[in-house]
N, C-alpha and C positions, 0 to 999 in steps of 0.2 A: 504493500500500500504506500502511495506517495505521501510524504509527511508535509504538513502545513509549514510554511515559512514561520520563523520564530516570532516576528512581530505580529503576524496575522493570528497566530495561536494565542499570543498575549492579549490581543484585542478581544478575541472570542471569550477569554476567561474573565474579562473585566466588565463586560456590558452589564448595565443595571437590570434590564428586563430580560428574563430568559427567552421570551418569544423572539427577541432580536438577535439570537445567537448566530444567525447566518448573515447578518448585516456586514457590509463593508463600508467604512467611513470614506467620504469623498465621492460617493456615487449615490444618486437619488433612488435607492432601492426602497421597496414598499414594505417597511417595517414600522412599528411604533416609534415615534420620535418625541423629543422634548419640545420641539417647535414645529409649526406647520406654516407653509407658504401657499397662499392663493395667488399665483403669478399674474392673474388677470381677471377682472370682473367687468361685466357689461350690464347696464340697466337703462332701458329706454326712458328718457325724461317724460315724454308724453306716452303713456302706456296704450292709449287708444290708437296711436300711430305706430309705435315701436314697442310691442309687448315683451321684448327681451328682458330677462331678469337673471340674476345669479343667486342660487340658493346654496347655503353652507350647511354641512352636517359634521359635527366634531364629536368624537366618542372617546370616553375615558376607558382605556383598556387595563388600567391598573387596579389593584385590590383595595385602594383607599380613596377617599374623596380628595379631589385636587381642584385648584383654582387655575383658570386660564385667563389670559388677557389678550383681547383682540384689538388690533389697530388698523385703521384704513389709511392708505397712502395714495397720493396722486400718481400720475404716470411718470413723474420725474423723481419719485422717491422723497417727496416732502410730506411729512405726516400731517394728517388733518385732525380736527377735533373729534372725529367720530371714533370712539374707542369705548371699551368697557371690560368688566370682569365678570366671569361666570364660574360658579362652583358646581362641579360635576361629581355626583356619587359614582361608585364603581359601576361600570357598564352603562352609565347614563350618556345620552346624546344631547348636545345643544344644537338646535337648528335655527337658522335665521335667513331671511331674504334681504338682499341688499336694498331693494326698493323700500322695505320697512325701515332699515337702519338710516338710509339717506333722507327719507321723508320727514323725519323729525330733527334733522341736522340744521345748523345755522345757514343762512344765505351765503356766508363766506365759504363754508365747507362745500356747499353745493356748487358754487362757482368754481372752486378749486378743482372739482372732479369733472366739470362739464367739458365735453369733447364733441362738438357738433350737437347732434340730437341725442347723445348718450352721456351717461356718467361712466367714466373709465378710471381704473386704478388697480391697485393690488392690496393684499391684506397679509399681515403677519399675525400669527396666533401662537402664543408662548405659554408654556407651563410656568407658573410663578409661585413663590412661597407665600405671598401676601398680595391682596388687591392693591392696584397701583394706578395712577394716572399718567405715569411716564411711558415713553415708548422704548423699545429695546436698544436704541442707539444711545440712550442717556445713562450717565453714571448713576448708580443707585437702583437701576432696574432690578427687581428681585427675581432673577432667574432661578428656576427649579431644575435641579440636575437629575431628572428622572425621565426615562423614555416611557411614555404612557399614552400618547395621542395618536389617533387615526382620524383622517379627515377626508371628506368627499365634496366635490363641487358639481352642482347641477346647473347647466346652462339651458334656460327654458325660453321657449316662445310658444306657449301653450295654445293661444288662440289661433296660431298658424299651424297647429297640428304636430309640433315636434319638440323634442328635448333630448339632451344627452349629458354625459358627465365624464369626469376624470378624477382621480385621487389628488388630494393636496400633496405638496412636496414635503415629506417628513425630513426633519433635521435632527439627528441623534446627538446625544452627549458623547463627546470623544474623550476617552481616558487620557489623563495628562501624560501617561507613559508613552503614548504614541507620537508619531512625527507631528510637529506643530503645523506643517503644511496642510494637515487634514482638518484643522479646527479654527474656530473663532469667526464664524459667518458674520456676526455683528461686531467683531473685535472684542466681544465680551461673551460670557455665558458658555464657552466651550462647545458651541454648536458646530456640527460638521460644515465644512465648506464644499461647494460644488463648482469652484472655479477651475481653470485649466490645470493649475499645479496640483490641486487636490485630486482631480480626476486622474491625472497621470501618476500621482503618488499611489493611489489605490491600485492602479494597474501594476505598478512596480512591486507593491507588496504581494499581490497575488502571484506574480511571476517569480517572487523570491529575490528581487533586486533591492538591496538595502545598502546605505540609507536612500531615502527618496531624493531625487535630484531637482525636483521642481520642473517647471515648464521652460525649456531653454530658449524657445523662440518667441515667447510672450504672445502667443496666438491661440485662439480656438480655431483649429485647422478647418473644421467642416461641421455644418449642421445639415442634416438630411430630413426632409419633411414630405409627407404624402400630400398630393394635390388631386382633387376630383374635378373633372370637366365632362359636361354632357349638355348638348344643345336642347334635346327634348325635355330633360329634367331641370333645365335652368341651373345646372351644376355650378358651384362656386366654392372657393376655399378662402379661409382667413388663416394666415400664419401668425402665430404669437411667439415673439422672441423676447424673453425676459433677460435683461442684462443689468445687474445691479451691483455697483460697488457701494457697500453700505456706509463708506466714509464720505461719499460724494452724492451729488444730485445729477440727473441726466444720464445719458448713455455713453458708450465709447466714442461715437462720432463727436459729441460735444466735448468730451475730455481730450480727444486727439486734436481737435481744433484749438483748444486752449493751450495744449502742450506744444503743438507744432512739430512733433517728432514721430507721429504715426498716422496712417491713412484714415481719412474721415469717411470714405465710402468703401463698400465691400462687394466683391463679385457675387452675383446672383445668377444661377443657371437653372432653367426649367427644362425638363426632359419629358418626352412622351414615354409610354411604357415600352416601346420598342428600342429605346435608347437614343432617339433622335433629339438633338438639341433644338428647342423651339424659342427660347428666350435667353439672351445673354446681356444682362443689365448690371447696374450697381444700385445699392441702397445705402442710405444713412440710417444709423441707429442713434437718434438723438435723445431717446428717452429710456427709462427703465423698462416700460411696457411699450414694445414696438410692434406695430400691426402692418401686415402686408395683405391686401385683398386681391384675389385673383377671380375674375368672372369673365363670362363670354368666351371661354375656351372650349373647343369641341372634344378635347382629348384629356384623359386622366394621365397622371404620371407622378413625378416627384421633383422637388426643388432642392438644390444644393447651394448653400451659402458659405463662402470661403473666407478664411483669414481675418476673423474678427479680432482686433487687437486686445490684449490684456496688459495695457501699459503700466498698470500699478500692481500687477500680479495678484489682483483681488476682485476680479469681475465674476460674480456668481451668475451662471448661465443655465437657462432651462428653455425648452421650446416645444411647442405642439401645434397641430393644425386642426381647424374645424373644416370638415368637408360636408357640404350641404346640398340637398335638392329642394328646390322651391318652385315647382311648376305651377301652372294656373290652378290645377286641382289640388287643394290642400291635403286631400286624402293620400297624395303621393309624396308629401313632404317628409324628409328625414334629415338627421344630422349624425355624423360620426366624428369622433375625436381621436387622434393618434398622437402619442408622445413622439417627439423627434429623436433621431439618433445624433449623438454629439461625439465628435472625435477631437480630443484635446491636442 
């Protein structure tokens, strides 16, 4: 039998929650975490015109009651005043609709989230040792160092006949004995990172390469995303690329523009399923939540986005795609969501 590398074996012996024994820090694997990220939410401002909403479900998988703190952020990573604390008993679930949370918010918070006809942003949900009004970037935030959270996101447009969902991104507590490249998503709280260096470090640990070298080229080499096209079904896709450096606001394009030392636009290539290249473009990622809409294409395939800079070695990256059919007959509406493949 092949033996586990020493550091991986150490990690497996130190995890707080037994259910997470197969977890690898540095990769967004689906295990209970100490924090959860909702990388993107969408709520139609006028529900009669845009019925889209985002529903949250967060479950306490631990054996004791715990407190969670949720915080809503705008697309650039600026915290809003929409936040709160919830106590969950063992196996209890907290559910919430973004429309309900935003409807009682201040006009300033609503304005901060307004993006055309929608409210857009992202959400952090953290296990805490006490109720707080702070956000997890602030000193004194009472992080709880226990992996107990599971979360689910429902993207709905019910009056148009469709809905779909995806799991929230779990961030585990990383033991202090492991490589520091794997932890401190917020620069606090020992949450795992999912930046290029952490992803590469995780791969190196699994391959038995120690110590971790970090990411030598300061790039996310490639993001691969599914795309759906169909003229009869009015097929379309929305690509969600989450790029957050928790020390900064905005995305890598804005950061590279300020630094003047890295590219501000990134290659985007779209392929048909037979491998034919049908679009060769570039895009900017100026925000934490970056959206690319694809519609009116007759063919399905996939999208490849190349060489996203990681100039500060701290850009947390996640991506997925909405694939939708919305023909004239709502009985044929459907949505499918696929997590992207990321090569550090």
